[in-house]
N, C-alpha and C positions, 0 to 999 in steps of 0.2 A: 503494499500498501504508499502508494505516495503522500507527503507532505500536503501536496495540494488538496488530494483526497480528505485527510482530516478534516482542514479548515473549510472543507463543505460542509463536514457536520456539527464543529466546533469551532466557536470566536473566537477562543484563546487556548494558551498553554494550560491557562488556570482551570477551565473547564475540561478538557482532557484529562486533567489530573484528580482534578473534583467527579468526574465520571468514574476514573480509574480505582478512587474510595469509593465510592458508592458500587460498585461490584465486587471489591473484596469483601464489603458489610451482607451483599447478597451473597456472596459462598460463604457463609456462616449458616446459612441455613442447612447445610448438610450435617454441620456439626449439631446443630437441634433436633435433627430428627434422629443419631443418633442418642445423643442425651434422653431422649425419649423414650427409647428401646425399653425391653426388660431383661436385656442379657448382662451379665455381670460388669461390674465396674474395671474388670479389666480386659476384658473382651470389648467392651465399648473404647476405653482407652483406645488399644489398638486398632480400632476402627476408625476412629478419630486420625490418629496419626495417620493412616492410610487416607486416607480420604485430604489432610493436609498434603501430603506427598504428591496425589494424584494432582491436585487442584495448582499446586505449583509448578508441577511436570509441564499441565497444562498451558499455564498462564505465568510463563519464565519471567516476562519484567516485573512482575507484584514484587519479588523481593526484592531487585534494585529500586522499586517504587518505595518499599516500606524502609529501607533503611538508607536513602538518600538525601543528601542538605537539602534538596530542593522543597522538600516535604517539613523538615525538621528544623531548619536555621531561617528560613525567609519564606513562611507560608503561613501567616496567623489563622486562618480558615479554615486548610485542610491538618494542619498538625494535631488538633483537636480532635477533629473525626476521627484520622486514623489511630490514635491512641485508644479511643473508647471502644475503637474496633478490636484492638488490639489487647487491651484490657477485657473485655467483653469473653472473649477467647480464652484468655489465661484464667481466667475466673470461672467457666466451663471445665478448662480441666480441670482446677482446682477441686473443685466440686465431686467429680469424679474419683480423684486420689483419695479425697474425703472419707467417703464413700466406702471404698476399700480398704481404707484402713481402719473404718467404723467394722466391717464384715470380718474384717481379717485375711480377704481376698487380696489385699496389698500391703506386706510389710516392709521399715524398715531396711533397710539396707545393714546387712552385717558392718558394725566399725571394726573388725578382727584383720587384721594383717594376714596375707595371704599364706598360707603354708609353702614352704621351699624343698 
């Protein structure tokens, strides 16, 4: 796709970035479906990570956007929106992990040193 084609659909770079953040937020819908499933917490956690990897694989530019200076340093509108999406995702993962710890299916990792 050429730059000219992009600007037929968007007024400026700000609009392109804004739409990208909106699509990232919509991508969380799959996570919400997994959260509502009745499977064990560890299985849901695995499903979420598999969905995440598939989503990033299909949308390779998203990690560059999420970690870009364009968003975090110089964009007062998009930064809070993106951070809200990321925070919501992290809270979803935390809720699965808490549930797994509570039912014993996810345990703390041992702090023992490995045997030689």
